[in-house]
Every structure is written in C-alpha cells, then in structure tokens.
N, C-alpha and C positions, 0 to 999 in steps of 0.2 A: 503492500499499499505506500501510496506515494501522499503528502497535501503540500497544495500550494497558498501560503498566507498570502491569499490577495490584500487584507488591510488587517492590522494589528493594533487598530488604536481602539478608544471609546467608541460610544453614541456617536459622537461629532467629529470623531478623530481627535489626535492631538500633534498640534495644539489647535484647541478651539477656536472656531472664527469668532473673532469680538472680542475673545476673554482676556484680560486684563491679568489675569494670576502671573506670579514671579513664574510660575511651571511654563505657564503657555509662552510668556515674554522671553523667555530663557530659550524653550524649544525653536521658537518662530528667529530669534538674533543668530545660532547655532543652524539654522538650516533645515530642522529637522518637520518633517511632515510623517502622517500616520494615517491612512485613510480607517473608517472604521471598518470594525471586524466585519471579513470575510475572508471564506476558505474553499478550495477547490479540492474536490478529494477523487484522486486518480483521471484527473484531464476531462472527467463528465459529470462529476456529482456536485455542485453548486450550493453553498450554505451562507445564508445572509444572515446576522447575529443582529439582536436589537435588544433597546432597555427600556423598561424594564421588564418586559412583559418575555423578553427571551426574542425567539426566531421571529423575523418578520414573514421569512421566506424559506420553505424547506421543499425543494423538490421531491415528487412520489418516488420511491427507492426505484434508481435503475436496476434492470436485469441481473447486474453483478453486485451492488448491494442492497443492505437489509439496516432497514433504520430503529431505532427503539427508542421510545421519549423515556426520559427519565426525569424525576424533580431535579432542576438546576439545568441538567442539560440531555445531552443525546448519545447512544451510540450507536458508531455505522459499523457493519462487518462486512468485508471482502469477499470475496469466493474464495480468494484463496487461506480463508481463516483467518487474519489479521483484522483487528478490531481498534478501534478508534472513539477514543473519551475526547468530547466536546463540552465545556461550557456554552450557556445559548447566548450570553452578553454581558457585562459589566456587572459585577456583582452578583452572577448566580455561582451558586457552588454543586455541580453533581451528585448527586447522592445515588450511586449505583447498591445493590444488594452483594456487599462481600461475599456470602455464603452461594450464590447463583450466577455468581461471575468469574469467568477466566478473566487472566493478565491482560492489560490493553499493551498493544506495541507502540500508540502514538496517544497523549495524553496532549490537551490543548486549554489551558485552566487560566480562571482569573486570576494569581496569587497575589495581585495587589487587594483582591477582597479577601482572602484568607489563607495564609499561607500554609496553615492548619491542616489545611485540606490534605495537601500532598503529604505529609508525616501520616496520616490517619492511612492513605491509600496505599504506601510503604509498606504500613504496618499490618495492614491486611492483602499483601500481598499482589492487590490490582496492581501496582506501579511496581516494577523490580527493573533492574541493573539494565536490561535488554531494552525497556522503556523509554521511546524517546518524547521526550515531557521537555512545552514549550510554554513560556507566559505570553497570552496574549493580553488584547484591552489596557495596553498601557496607554497613560492619560494622565492629566493634572492630577491625581491622586497621589502621584510619585513627584519629588522635585526637580530631576533632573533624568535625560537619559543615564547620564552616568551613574545613579542611583540605582536606574533600573536594573543596569546591567551589574551593578555592586550584589544589590539584595538576588538576582538571578542565579550569580557564581557562588554566591553561600548557599544556595536550595540548591544545586547542581542541575540546573535546568537550563535551556536555550533561552534569551532574551529573543522572542518571538519580533522578526523584521519584517514590513511592506517585502513579497520580493522573492523571500527566499522557500526553497523546497524543502520539506520533511520527508525522509523515505524511514518505514518501518526497520526495525534491525534485527530481523529474526535468524539473521547466523549468527550474528555475534552480539556480544555485550555494547552498550553503546552507552558509556562515561565521559564525564564531564567533570573530572576532578572532586578531589574530597571536598572542596569550598571551605576547608576549615584547619586552622594550623591545630597543632597537635595541644597546644596551650596557650590561649589567649588571654590575657589579662585586660578587661575594659575598666577604664579609672575615671571618674566623674562627679562632680559635686551633687548636692542633694537637687533632685527633680533636673537632671541633667539629661535624664532619658536613659543613663547607663545598663539598667534593668530591662528598658523596652528593646536595648539594641541585642541586650545576651537573649533576652527570649526569641526575637529575629531570627537572627543567625541559627538557632535550633527550629525553627518551626517547622522547617519540612523533614526532621530524623525520625524515624519510625519510633526510635524508642529514648525517654531522657531519662536519668534518675536528677532530679530537682533537690540540690542539700541544702537547705533553707538552717545557715548557721546561726539561728538564736540571735535575738531573744524571739521566743513566738507564747501566741495565747494558749495556755493551759501548760506548756515545759514544766511546772514542776511536779504534773501527777505524769509526766514522762520519763523524767529524769536528762540530766543535762548531755546523754552519750546515748538517750532514746529515740527509736523511729516512731515515727506516728504517722504514716504516714494515710491519706484519707481520713485523718481524723477529723471530727466535728470542732468547729469553732465556737469555742463558748462566747457567752456575751461579753465578758471585760477579761481584760489581765493585768495581776497587780504586779506595779512595777517594784524596782528597789525598796521603796518605801513603804511598802505594803499598801498601798492606797490603790481602787481600782483604776486602770488606763484605758479606757473605751475607746480612747484613740489610736493609739497601739492596734487593739485589736481588730479596729475596722482597716488598719493598713495590710496584716495579715491575711484577712477575709478577700479582701482584692485583690490580693498577689495570688491567694489559693483558688478563685475563682477564674481567673484569666488562663491558668494552666489546661493543658488537655485534658481532659481524664485519661487518656493512656500513659501519662509520664507518671513515673515514681518519685512521691516527696517523701523525704526524710527529714525529718529535722534533728541536729543533733552538733554536736563541737567538734565531733573526734572527725576532724574533715582529712586528718591523716591516716585514718583507718580507713577511711572508703575510698582515699586515692589508690590503698594499696590495694583493696578489694578487688574493684570495679576496671572494666577493660572495653565498657561501651562508650555513652556521652554522657557526661558530667556538666550539670550548670550549678554555682556555687553561688549562692548570694545571700549573705556577701560577706567580703573580708573583715572589714570594719565591726560588725556584729559579733563576728565569731572572736576578733580581738578584744573585744570588750566581753565577753562571756566569760574568757578566762582570764580573766584581768580581774575578774569578777570573784571566778572562782578561787583565786590565787591569794585574794583577800588583800589587792592594790589599793581598793579606794577607802577602808577603813579598819585600823586595826583592830576594831572591836565588833567586827561584824562575824555572821556565823559563820560567814565561808571561811573568815580569817582565820577562826578559834579553830576548823576542823584542818586547815591547812597544819596550823602549830603544829600539830601533833604527829606532823610528818619530818622526816628527817633533814629536806631540803623547806623549811620553813621561811626561807625568804621570799617574798611575792617576787621580786624581780627574777632571781632565778629559778622559780619554778613558769614562768612568764616566757625567758629568755629558750627554755628544754623544750615547751611546748611551737615554739616559732623554730625552734631549729629542725624540730622532727614534722612542721608544716613542710618546712623548706624540702627535707631530705625526702618526704612523699612523692612533694610537686616536681620535685626532679626528675623521679624513677617511674613516675604513674603509667600505667599503660594506657589510661582513660585518653581519649578527649576530653578535654575541658576546657571550659568556658567558665571565666573566675570573675565576679562583680566587684571592686572594692571604691572606697570613699576618697578621693581628694581632698588632703589636709595640708594648713599650711600655707593659703593665698589669701586669707582673710587677716583680721587682730591677733594678735598674741591673746590665748584664754588667760583669762584676770584669775583662773583659781589652779591650784599645782594639779590637780587629778587630770583636768581637761591640758595642762601642756603635757602630762608625761603620756598621755593617750595619743596626743597630735605626733608626738616625736615618736612614738613605739610604731605607730600605722605608717608613718610617713618612712622608717627605715625597712618596715615589713615589705612595703611598695616595691620599694627599691630592688631588694632580694629576688621579689617575686619576678617583678618585669627582668632581672637579669637571665632567670631563667626559663623565659617565655619566647615563644618564637614570636609569636603576635602582640604588642602593647598598642591600644586603643583610648585615645581621650575623645570624651564624649563633653560637649560643651553647645546647650540648648537645642539638645535631639540632631547636634550634628557630630558627625564621626570623624574623628583624625589619627591617622595609622601613624605612630611616632617611630622617629629611625630608629634601626636596628642597633 
C-alpha cells in the first residue's frame, strides 16, 4: 500500500489565511504552506478530511479497497491485506478495537491533538516497529514547523508534509530512531513547563514508570520508600507542620489525572533502587522534591524533629553525611542505569539569596546535585516559559 499526502494541514491549512497568530505569521515568513488534509491511497482512492465532523467526502470503496468507519477515524484495507489507520480530521482520535484488529501497516494521526493515542496503539500492538506512522494536520496549534518536527522526532514518527509518499514496510521494520537520549535532565523554574515537556517526550511510549519522588498526598500511610500505584488521592495532605495542605493535594491530583492509565506510578524516595531495577522508560518528577524528602529524613531542618531523633540512633548521625551518602548513591545509579530516563529538576539560584539558613542549604545542595546529574547526562534541557533550549554538552 502507498499513500500520497496531498495535504497535511489543518481545517484551513497552515498558515491560515488572514490569521495573525505568531505561528501563522512565522510560517508565512518562512514560506511554509500546507494544504488542508487530503490523502490519495494507491493512486485511486481519494480521502478528503474535514473538521469538526470528520471526512467531508469518502468515495465508495474501490474493488481494491475496503473502508471501515471507526469513532474518530477509518480503516482502509487493500487487496494485499495491508491496513491503513486514518484520523478523519484535526482533533479526531481513531478508536480501533484492540482485540478485533490486526496491526496497521500505515497510521496517519493527529498527534497534536493527542500524542498519547500513539502510546496506547503501541501498547496494544496495533502500531509496531514495522508500522509507518506520520503526523498529519499540522497547524497553528504548534508554534513552528521546527517545533512540529522536534516533537515528531521524540515520538519516532514522520512529520507529514504535502507531496510526500509513504509506503507500507511489509518486508522490513520501519525505524525512525529512538527519539530519546539514554539520560535526559530537564531543568526549569516554577511553572516553566518542565514537567509538561517531560510528559510530552514520553507520550508515545507504550510503557512508562512514573517515579513521583515525594512528597505525596497520603505518603505517611505508604512509607517513604513504598509504592502506591493507582492509590486514591485523599482530600488533604498534612505538611511538615502537621496542618492540612489542600493546595498540594490538588497539585498531586492534577498530575495523576493527566497521566495515561497504562503508566505505572511509583511513589518513592528510593530513586537509586528503581534506577537499578528498571530497564524500560522512567520519568522522575522531581529531583527537587526528592532532595527535600531525604533532607527531611536526615533531620536537616530541625534538630528537635522526629526525623532527626530517628537518625540520631544511627552511627552516621550527622545529617549532612546522611544526605551526601544518598546523593552519591543516586549519582552512581544514574550513571549505571539500563533504563532510558527523563528526570525533572528545579533551577535554583537565579533569584535572591534565601533569607533563612534552611533555604540556603537546600538551594546549594540542589544546585550541586543538578551539576552532577547534568555531567552524567547525554542530554540537558533548560525550559523557560514553555520554551525548550538544549544546553551544550
């Protein structure tokens, strides 16, 4: 089966005529022009794609093809048994039955609407290494052609462009590269978009272990190194002062709600242990909360705290030594892990010096830890205002 991508833009193409948004003006200045979505299958079956109702026209199946309508898409089967999955327009997500369908040879999807759909298709086996996957319906939902291509590389798909032809790869696997470094460290300030970038990078993966490195709602019940995948979120979380912190509980709930159901969530401070055990894909969010957690366990914040009293019973009672040992253990595990890892950490030190000793200690420790992790990472990214900048190696 071969598919000609006649048009790969959104409902009104890209850039949209008369649109003054930054994306459309940038595309205009760069001479980029995409026609509204349209494909030609095997040189004979034309499919025009519309929005929001889906296909404007789909001709009756030719003798060589059979069309099956799905929620959000269609399947097209050729005489040779090749199968095509096609979204019916921008914002549409095809919903094939994973138990009733064979793997697809070609998949044309709106990944700007949901890259997670590709992770689900890969997990179910409907999209495999041999499947040719292309992203269609590029438009001003993405800020630039370069950003569209960057995301497609992360998701290991072809960025569809007008006029290119795709052929099913029945004879050999179709590979577009891993799209991901072995170790990636994402650094950013508060509300910079660093967690969103980390999740975006892994959205098309069939399986991800999400390591939430504390603190968590309900963590007291799970234990510092316990796993609580899929655990219910309580109405409130008790902060270090013992008072309910509903705002933090809401943050935890939002993070949990936006993760795919097929991701494994682990709530633990034992990052080093998980890095040594895992060999798949791991997302750590985040290094700053992990450091705060181990410093609290070590009794760094208050010599009279319950945590400090527990630590004082051990031979290495000096909180600074306890923290340093945990950091060294993390760095060793990070250096030797077989897993492909994306870790989120906080950028510190760009503002005023904290006016209290605990804040200065935490800032210094996290800054040094970030340096050590970055030195052992193949890829380091800085996220500012939702924009991603690769740092030189």
